[in-house]
C-alpha positions in Angstrom: 0.0 0.0 0.0 2.8 2.3 0.9 4.6 1.5 -2.4 1.4 2.4 -4.3 1.4 5.7 -2.5 5.0 6.3 -3.5 4.2 5.4 -7.1 1.4 7.9 -7.2 3.6 10.6 -5.6 6.3 9.9 -8.1 3.8 10.4 -10.9 2.7 13.7 -9.4 6.3 14.8 -9.1 6.9 14.2 -12.8 3.7 16.2 -13.5 4.9 19.0 -11.4 8.4 18.9 -13.0 6.6 19.5 -16.3 5.3 22.8 -15.0 8.7 23.9 -13.9 10.5 22.9 -17.1 9.0 23.0 -20.6 9.1 19.3 -21.2 6.8 17.4 -23.5 3.7 16.9 -21.3 2.6 13.4 -22.6 6.1 12.0 -22.2 6.4 13.1 -18.6 2.9 11.8 -17.6 3.6 8.5 -19.3 6.9 8.2 -17.6 5.4 9.1 -14.2 2.6 6.6 -14.7 5.1 3.9 -15.8 7.3 4.5 -12.7 4.3 4.5 -10.4 3.0 1.2 -12.0 6.4 -0.5 -11.7 6.9 0.6 -8.1 3.4 -0.5 -7.2 3.7 -3.9 -8.8 7.1 -4.5 -7.1 5.7 -3.4 -3.8 2.7 -5.6 -4.2 4.8 -8.7 -4.9 7.1 -8.0 -2.0 4.1 -7.5 0.3 2.6 -10.9 -0.8 5.9 -12.6 -0.2 6.2 -11.0 3.2 2.8 -12.3 4.2 3.4 -15.7 2.7 6.6 -16.0 4.7 5.0 -15.2 8.1 
């Protein structure tokens, strides 16, 4: 759950970065979403393994 939160926050940080610099908007949003997705999936898998171990 925490990892999903970090992923969403990372996506927002990329979106905010776009406002500071003049970067291609779609590319930044896609990269932010991709980062959030990867972090969320990895966090979910590690959480499942953690619960399976205990």
